[in-house]
C-alpha positions as CSV (number, residue, x, y, z in Angstrom):
1,M,-71.7,-210.3,40.9
2,Y,-70.7,-213.2,39.0
3,G,-67.8,-211.7,36.3
4,S,-66.0,-209.6,39.2
5,R,-62.9,-212.4,39.4
6,N,-63.1,-213.9,35.7
7,G,-65.1,-211.6,33.1
8,L,-63.5,-209.5,30.4
9,S,-62.8,-206.1,33.0
10,Y,-60.9,-208.5,35.5
11,H,-58.8,-210.3,33.1
12,G,-58.4,-207.7,30.7
13,A,-56.4,-208.1,27.5
14,L,-55.2,-211.8,27.2
15,K,-51.7,-212.9,26.8
16,V,-50.2,-216.3,26.1
17,S,-47.1,-216.8,28.3
18,G,-45.4,-220.4,27.4
19,A,-48.1,-222.8,27.3
20,R,-50.1,-220.6,29.7
21,L,-53.3,-217.8,28.7
22,T,-52.7,-215.2,30.9
23,G,-54.5,-211.6,32.1
24,R,-53.3,-208.2,31.5
25,T,-51.3,-208.3,35.0
26,G,-49.6,-211.9,34.2
27,E,-52.6,-214.0,36.1
28,K,-54.2,-217.0,35.4
29,A,-57.0,-216.8,33.2
30,V,-59.1,-219.8,32.1
31,L,-62.2,-219.5,30.1
32,R,-65.6,-222.0,29.9
33,G,-68.2,-221.4,28.3
34,M,-70.7,-222.5,25.3
35,S,-70.3,-222.3,21.4
36,S,-73.1,-221.1,19.2
37,H,-74.4,-223.8,16.6
38,G,-74.0,-222.3,13.0
39,M,-75.1,-218.9,13.2
40,Q,-77.1,-219.4,9.4
41,W,-78.9,-222.1,11.5
42,Y,-79.5,-220.9,15.3
43,P,-78.7,-217.1,15.7
44,R,-81.9,-216.7,17.8
45,F,-79.4,-218.7,20.8
46,A,-76.6,-216.5,20.3
47,S,-78.6,-213.4,21.1
48,V,-77.9,-211.3,24.6
49,E,-80.7,-212.9,26.2
50,S,-79.5,-216.4,25.5
51,I,-76.2,-215.1,26.4
52,R,-76.3,-214.1,29.3
53,R,-77.8,-217.4,30.9
54,T,-74.7,-218.7,30.2
55,K,-72.7,-216.3,32.2
56,E,-75.3,-216.8,34.7
57,A,-74.3,-220.4,34.9
58,G,-70.2,-219.0,34.9
59,A,-69.4,-218.6,31.5
60,N,-66.9,-215.9,30.3
61,V,-66.5,-216.6,27.0
62,F,-68.9,-217.6,24.4
63,R,-67.7,-218.7,21.1
64,I,-69.4,-217.8,17.5
65,A,-69.6,-220.6,15.0
66,M,-69.5,-219.1,11.0
67,Y,-70.0,-222.1,9.2
68,T,-68.1,-221.0,5.5
69,G,-70.0,-223.8,4.1
70,E,-73.5,-225.3,4.0
71,G,-75.3,-222.5,3.7
72,G,-73.0,-220.5,5.3
73,Y,-70.9,-217.2,4.9
74,L,-69.5,-218.0,1.2
75,S,-73.1,-218.5,0.0
76,N,-75.0,-216.3,2.3
77,P,-72.6,-213.2,3.6
78,S,-75.7,-211.4,5.5
79,V,-74.9,-214.1,8.2
80,K,-72.0,-211.9,9.1
81,R,-74.4,-209.6,11.0
82,D,-75.7,-212.1,13.3
83,V,-71.9,-212.9,13.9
84,I,-71.2,-209.1,14.6
85,N,-74.5,-208.8,17.0
86,A,-73.5,-212.0,18.5
87,A,-70.1,-210.6,19.7
88,D,-71.3,-207.6,20.9
89,A,-73.9,-209.0,22.8
90,A,-71.0,-211.0,24.3
91,L,-68.7,-208.2,25.2
92,S,-72.1,-206.1,26.7
93,L,-72.2,-208.6,29.2
94,D,-68.8,-208.9,30.4
95,M,-67.4,-212.0,28.0
96,Y,-64.8,-212.8,25.8
97,A,-66.3,-213.9,22.8
98,I,-64.5,-215.9,19.6
99,I,-65.0,-215.7,16.3
100,D,-65.0,-218.7,14.6
101,W,-64.0,-219.2,10.2
102,H,-66.2,-222.5,10.9
103,I,-64.7,-224.4,8.0
104,L,-65.9,-227.9,8.0
105,S,-67.2,-229.5,4.7
106,D,-64.5,-227.5,3.0
107,N,-62.0,-229.4,4.1
108,D,-58.6,-227.3,3.4
109,P,-58.5,-223.9,4.7
110,L,-56.8,-222.6,1.6
111,A,-59.2,-223.8,-0.8
112,N,-61.3,-220.0,0.7
113,V,-58.2,-218.3,2.1
114,E,-58.6,-215.2,0.1
115,S,-62.3,-215.2,1.4
116,A,-60.6,-215.6,5.2
117,E,-58.6,-213.1,4.3
118,A,-61.3,-209.9,3.4
119,F,-63.3,-211.4,6.6
120,F,-60.8,-211.2,9.0
121,E,-59.2,-207.8,7.5
122,E,-62.7,-206.6,8.0
123,I,-63.6,-208.2,11.6
124,S,-60.3,-207.3,12.6
125,L,-60.4,-203.6,11.5
126,L,-64.3,-203.2,13.4
127,Y,-63.3,-204.4,16.7
128,A,-59.5,-203.2,16.6
129,N,-57.6,-203.8,19.5
130,N,-60.8,-204.9,21.5
131,P,-59.1,-207.5,24.2
132,G,-62.6,-208.8,24.4
133,I,-62.3,-210.6,20.8
134,I,-60.1,-213.6,20.1
135,Y,-60.4,-215.0,16.5
136,E,-59.9,-218.6,15.3
137,I,-59.5,-219.1,12.1
138,C,-59.9,-222.4,11.0
139,N,-62.1,-224.6,13.1
140,E,-61.5,-228.0,12.0
141,P,-59.0,-228.5,8.8
142,N,-59.8,-232.5,7.6
143,G,-59.3,-234.7,4.7
144,A,-56.3,-237.0,4.3
145,E,-54.5,-234.5,1.2
146,V,-55.2,-231.9,4.4
147,T,-51.7,-231.4,6.0
148,W,-50.0,-229.1,9.1
149,A,-46.8,-228.5,6.6
150,K,-48.9,-228.1,3.5
151,S,-51.8,-226.7,4.2
152,V,-53.2,-225.6,7.8
153,K,-49.5,-223.5,8.4
154,P,-49.2,-221.9,5.4
155,Y,-52.7,-220.6,5.6
156,A,-52.4,-219.1,9.2
157,E,-49.2,-217.5,7.5
158,R,-51.3,-215.8,5.5
159,I,-54.3,-214.8,7.9
160,I,-52.5,-213.8,10.9
161,P,-50.9,-211.0,9.6
162,V,-54.2,-209.7,8.4
163,I,-55.5,-209.6,11.5
164,R,-52.1,-208.7,13.8
165,K,-52.5,-205.3,11.4
166,N,-55.4,-204.3,13.2
167,S,-55.3,-206.4,16.5
168,P,-51.6,-206.9,16.6
169,E,-52.2,-208.1,20.3
170,A,-55.1,-210.3,20.1
171,V,-55.1,-213.9,20.6
172,I,-55.3,-216.2,17.8
173,L,-57.0,-219.8,18.0
174,V,-55.5,-221.6,15.3
175,G,-56.6,-225.1,14.0
176,N,-55.0,-228.4,13.1
177,P,-55.8,-231.6,10.7
178,T,-57.8,-234.5,11.4
179,W,-60.8,-232.0,12.9
180,S,-58.4,-230.0,15.3
181,Q,-57.0,-233.1,17.0
182,D,-53.2,-233.0,15.8
183,V,-52.4,-230.3,18.0
184,N,-48.8,-232.5,18.8
185,I,-47.8,-231.7,15.0
186,C,-48.2,-228.1,15.5
187,A,-46.3,-228.5,18.9
188,A,-43.4,-230.0,16.6
189,D,-43.6,-227.3,14.1
190,P,-45.3,-223.9,15.2
191,L,-46.2,-220.5,14.3
192,G,-43.8,-218.0,14.2
193,F,-45.9,-215.3,16.3
194,E,-47.1,-214.3,19.7
195,N,-50.4,-214.9,21.3
196,I,-51.2,-217.8,19.5
197,M,-53.3,-220.7,20.7
198,Y,-53.9,-224.2,18.9
199,T,-56.9,-226.1,19.0
200,L,-58.1,-228.9,20.5
201,H,-61.4,-230.5,19.3
202,F,-63.0,-234.1,21.1
203,Y,-66.2,-235.4,21.5
204,A,-66.5,-237.5,25.1
205,G,-68.4,-240.5,23.4
206,T,-65.5,-241.0,20.9
207,H,-62.2,-239.7,22.2
208,G,-60.2,-240.8,25.5
209,A,-56.7,-241.2,26.6
210,E,-54.9,-241.3,23.2
211,L,-56.0,-238.0,22.1
212,R,-55.4,-236.6,25.9
213,G,-52.2,-238.3,25.2
214,K,-51.9,-236.0,22.1
215,C,-52.3,-232.6,24.2
216,E,-49.7,-233.8,26.7
217,K,-46.8,-234.1,24.1
218,A,-48.4,-230.7,22.8
219,L,-48.5,-228.9,26.0
220,D,-45.2,-230.9,27.0
221,A,-43.5,-229.0,24.2
222,G,-44.4,-225.5,25.3
223,A,-47.3,-225.0,22.8
224,A,-50.5,-223.5,24.1
225,V,-53.5,-225.3,23.8
226,F,-57.5,-223.8,24.1
227,V,-60.2,-226.3,23.6
228,S,-62.6,-224.4,21.5
229,E,-65.2,-227.2,20.8
230,W,-65.9,-230.2,22.9
231,G,-69.0,-232.3,23.1
232,T,-70.1,-234.9,25.7
233,S,-72.0,-236.8,23.0
234,A,-70.1,-239.0,20.0
235,A,-68.2,-237.3,17.3
236,D,-71.3,-237.1,15.2
237,G,-73.4,-235.4,17.7
238,S,-75.5,-238.8,18.6
239,G,-74.9,-241.7,20.8
240,G,-76.5,-240.0,24.4
241,T,-74.8,-238.0,27.0
242,F,-71.4,-239.7,27.7
243,L,-71.1,-238.6,31.8
244,K,-68.2,-241.0,33.1
245,Q,-66.1,-239.9,29.5
246,S,-67.2,-236.3,30.1
247,D,-65.9,-236.2,33.7
248,E,-62.4,-237.5,32.5
249,W,-61.8,-234.8,29.8
250,M,-63.5,-231.8,32.3
251,D,-60.9,-233.3,34.9
252,F,-57.8,-233.5,32.7
253,L,-58.6,-229.7,31.4
254,D,-58.6,-228.4,34.9
255,R,-55.7,-229.8,36.0
256,H,-54.4,-228.4,33.2
257,D,-56.2,-225.3,33.1
258,L,-57.6,-225.1,29.7
259,S,-60.0,-223.5,28.3
260,W,-63.0,-224.8,26.6
261,C,-66.3,-223.9,24.5
262,N,-69.0,-226.8,24.5
263,W,-70.3,-227.8,21.7
264,S,-73.5,-226.5,21.1
265,L,-76.1,-223.7,22.7
266,C,-78.8,-224.2,20.4
267,D,-82.4,-226.7,20.6
268,K,-81.1,-229.4,17.4
269,N,-82.7,-232.6,18.1
270,E,-79.4,-234.4,19.0
271,S,-77.1,-235.7,21.8
272,S,-74.7,-232.5,22.1
273,A,-77.2,-229.8,21.5
274,A,-77.8,-228.1,25.6
275,L,-81.0,-227.1,24.9
276,L,-84.4,-229.2,24.1
277,P,-86.3,-229.0,21.0
278,G,-88.5,-226.0,20.7
279,A,-86.5,-224.3,23.8
280,P,-86.9,-220.3,23.5
281,E,-84.5,-217.9,23.7
282,N,-84.7,-216.8,27.0
283,W,-84.2,-220.2,27.9
284,T,-84.2,-221.8,31.8
285,R,-83.2,-224.7,33.1
286,E,-86.5,-226.4,32.6
287,H,-85.4,-226.5,29.1
288,L,-81.8,-228.0,29.5
289,S,-80.8,-231.2,27.6
290,G,-78.8,-233.6,29.6
291,S,-75.6,-232.0,28.0
292,G,-76.7,-228.8,28.8
293,R,-77.5,-229.5,32.3
294,Y,-74.1,-231.2,32.7
295,V,-72.4,-229.0,30.9
296,L,-74.2,-225.9,33.2
297,G,-73.2,-227.8,36.4
298,R,-70.0,-228.1,35.2
299,L,-69.3,-223.9,34.7
300,G,-71.3,-223.3,37.9
301,A,-68.8,-225.5,39.8
302,K,-66.0,-223.6,38.6
303,S,-67.4,-220.1,39.3
304,E,-70.1,-218.1,41.0
305,G,-72.7,-218.8,38.8
306,T,-75.8,-221.0,39.0
307,Y,-78.9,-222.1,36.7
308,D,-81.2,-222.7,39.3
């Protein structure tokens, strides 16, 4: 059965060793899977039935994108229940779950740091010492005034101890400026905590060799990198499916054993969506978009999974 060689029960509690993600016995661990879209819009595709389909295709992780703005958690705290349900669904399927504090329109993570502290206090207590939960504390910091030294690092230095109080060994993913494309800057001024990974986000139709070069600089400096969001489309989610450029990125991630989550498992009418508009919760191959067929095919090529 799929999952026996790369699921939660196999790898157990993850650890960061140098620039690598490892399982409980020190073996290499690479997580691959899908990200939800905003949970305030598409919770039905974060159900156990929908996530199970990604596991059948080869996934061992599911990322749960809880927007803070745009009708998300800060104005609609009830979305937290959908986040918990999605995390529980992934865990029940022997998969890892990434709980993502999805800042975007709020730009600077410090803008709502008190709310983030309260959220991560509650969630890390709920999942205290659960080996399947990974915390992503700031999706995509952005804006000309938002820097690593003045905004993101101080924010992380407030949030990480909150999580560590309840889950002292959990892997924590930390975003960075320019929509999580400045991973090389994090590597030059790293956080002083263990089991930390820095996120890299890319869209194959927009980002290429230059961003891969920044990633390599970070890896060479000893930073652990996790691609918690990437798309086959242009950065705005449109433009079609860039297959050649996606192949270049996937080959790069494979060479470096980098974990990834693809944006996104939903039926929004945009190129980056894995499902066609109107797809049901218990979708099948016939409901996959061009992006979905490509990504689930890549998942299957790295596992025992299949989406047929």
